[in-house]
N, C-alpha and C positions, 0 to 999 in steps of 0.2 A: 504494500499500500504505499501510495509517494504521500508524505508529510509536507503539513506547512513549510518544516523548515528547508526541506528540498524544494519548494517551488520558490520559497523566496530566493535561495542561491541561485536558482535558474536564472530570475530575474537580475539579479546581481552580474553572474558572470556573463551572461548572454547582451549586456545593454551597448556594447560597443560592438556588437556583431549587428545590432540594429542601425546603429549608427550607419555603419559599412553598407548594409543594405539598402538604406534608405538614399544613399549619394554621398561621393566625397564632396568634402566641402572646396569652394571656388574660392581663386584670388582673384581671378581675372575672367570677367565674361558677362554674358547678358543676363543671367540670374543675378550675380552681385551679392549673395549672401551666403555664407557657409551654413552649414547645418544647425551648429550651435547657435550661430547670431538669428537664423529663423525661427528655432524654438523659442529664443529669447525675447525675440519680438512678438510672438504671439502671447506671451504673456501680458503685453500693455496693450493688448487690442480688445475690444469687446465682440461680441459675435457677428457683428453686423463688418467690421473691418477684419476680421479674421476670414470669413467667407469671401470677402474681396480680394484678399491676400492668395488665397486657394485657387481663383481663377485666373489672377495675375501670373501665379505660379505655371499653372496649366498652358497659359497663354504664350509664356517665355519658353516654356520646354518645347512648344509645338515649333516655335521659331527656330529653336537650336537644332533640331531635329530638319529642318528646311534645307535641302540639298544647295541651294542657290547661295547659301552664306557660304564664306569661304573662311578659312583658317581655324584654327583650334576651337572647339565648342563644348562649354563643362558638361560633367555627366549629369543628365536630368536627374531630379530630385524624385523618388516615388513616393507620393503624397499619402498613398494608402498604409505607407510603414509608418510615416510622420502621423498620421491620425491615431495608429494603433500605439506609437509612443506617449502620444498627448494621453490619451484613454488611461493607458496604464499608469503613467506618472500623477494623472488627477486622482485615480483611484486610490494609489499609494498613500499621497498627500492627506485625500481626506479620512483614511482610515487611520494614518498616524496620528493626525491632528484629534481624532476622536478619543484614539486609547491614552495619548500623551494627557488629555484634559481627565482624563479617569484615574489614570495610574503613576502620574509624573508627580513627586512631591515638592510643595511650594518651597521655594529657596528661605532658607534659614534668615531670620531678623537680624537687621542691626541692633546694637547692644544701644541701649537708653542713654541720654546724654549725662544722667548723674552717675552712671558707674565711674569708678577709680579711671584713670587714663591709659594705664596699662591693660588692664583687662578688657577696657573698652576698644582699644586697637586691637586686640588678641581676636575678640570676637567680631569685631568687622571686617579683620581679615578671612576669617574663617567665613563668614557671609558671602564677602565678594567672590571667592573661590567657589561655593557652594552655586551661587546665581550663575558663574562663569564656568560651569561644569560642561566640558565639551560633549558628555553623554547625553544631556538634556535634548529634548527635541525643541526646534523653533519652530514658532507659528508662521513668522513673516522673514522676508529674505530670499535672495535668490540662490542662499548656499543649502538646496533642498533637492538634489539632483535624484532621479530615480532609484539609482543604485545604494546612496546613502538610506533613502528611505527603506528599501527592503531589507538593508541591513540591521536599521534600527529596530524594526519590527523584527526582526529574526532575534535579536538580543534580548527582546520582550519574552519572545515565544520561550525562549532556553533560560529565562530567570537569570541574565548575567547580572552584575552586580552595579549600582547604580541609585539615584535618587527617585526609585521606582517602588511601588508595592507589586505582587505577581498579578497575573491576569487572572480573572474569573473565568470559568468556562465560558460564558457567553460572550467576554471580550475575547476568548482564545478563538472560539468559532469565526467571530467577526472577522480576525486577522486569517484565518484559514480561509473563509471563502473569498477574501479578497486577493491572495496569495495565490490561489488555484485558479482563480478566474485572468488574473493579470499573466502569470507563466503559461497558461492555455493561448493568451494571445499572443505571447513570446515565441511559444512552438510554432504555431501555425504560421506567423509571418515570417519566421525562419525556415519553415517545414522540414523541423527537428525531431517532429514527433511521429511516431507510427499512427496510423490509423485506419479503420477497419469499417466499413459502411455497406449495409447489405442493401442491393439494387430492388426496385421494385420489378424489373423483367426477370423472370425465372427462365432457367435453362430448359433445351428442348425435352431434356429427361424429366423436366418437372423440378428438380431440387433448385433453392435459393444460390443466388450469386453474389458471394463477397467481395468488395473491391477493398484491397490492400495498398497504402501508398503513405506518404510521407518519408521523413528523414532522408530525404534528398534521392529518392529512388523512383523508378518509373512506376507508375500506378500496375497493378496486375489484378484480374478478376479470376476468381477461384468458384467453382460449382461443388457445393457439400454433398452433391448426390452424387454424380459421376466422376467428379476429380478434373473436370476438364479445366484448362486455363486459358486465359486470352491477356495477352500481354499487348503492349503500344503497338498500333496500327491495325490489332487485328481483334480489337475491344468490342463488347458489348456496351452499347449506351445506356447510362442511367434511365 
């Protein structure tokens, strides 16, 4: 059985693969924005502006592929991969925000002004260090990439030390559902997961036909009744 921890590691380990699959950053060319720049810019746009950017990117991609254009052209950005990355990142952030609000301890208070100076300074040093603990989840700011969010949630699932209490069963289930959905998106986008689907059409023998694919392999159809196999080029349509 695949665990929540495995799903979260899958997201963190394959995030750069998604970057590569979406398209290489561009330094010169019609698109003009690297992938990371594109994602950062989307954070500043409302829904209408984001939709406009997508249409613009698609138009520029069509121009990049126009054979009448001379010279080197940038690698087209694959928008469905970008959409996958945005959806995963949003889901991880939303879940981490909810979990942190529930399990993250409030930073230590500063010392009252009437404490002796030495004791007050020592307490305030501890309070500043507690508030700046890098293990704390930050609700705002740009330094919340998807791999970091996945690994932060992994640390909560594994009950790593820090200013947190342990997850309840309900909280663990929330993380598990988010992790499974996000990891599934990663695997489908990169075609690294084995998939099996039973076709509506039956074999001539009357047996069910299962389609096997994924993991970068060509799809293969197999009849559970007579054992016939159809490969690419001689495949029964779904």
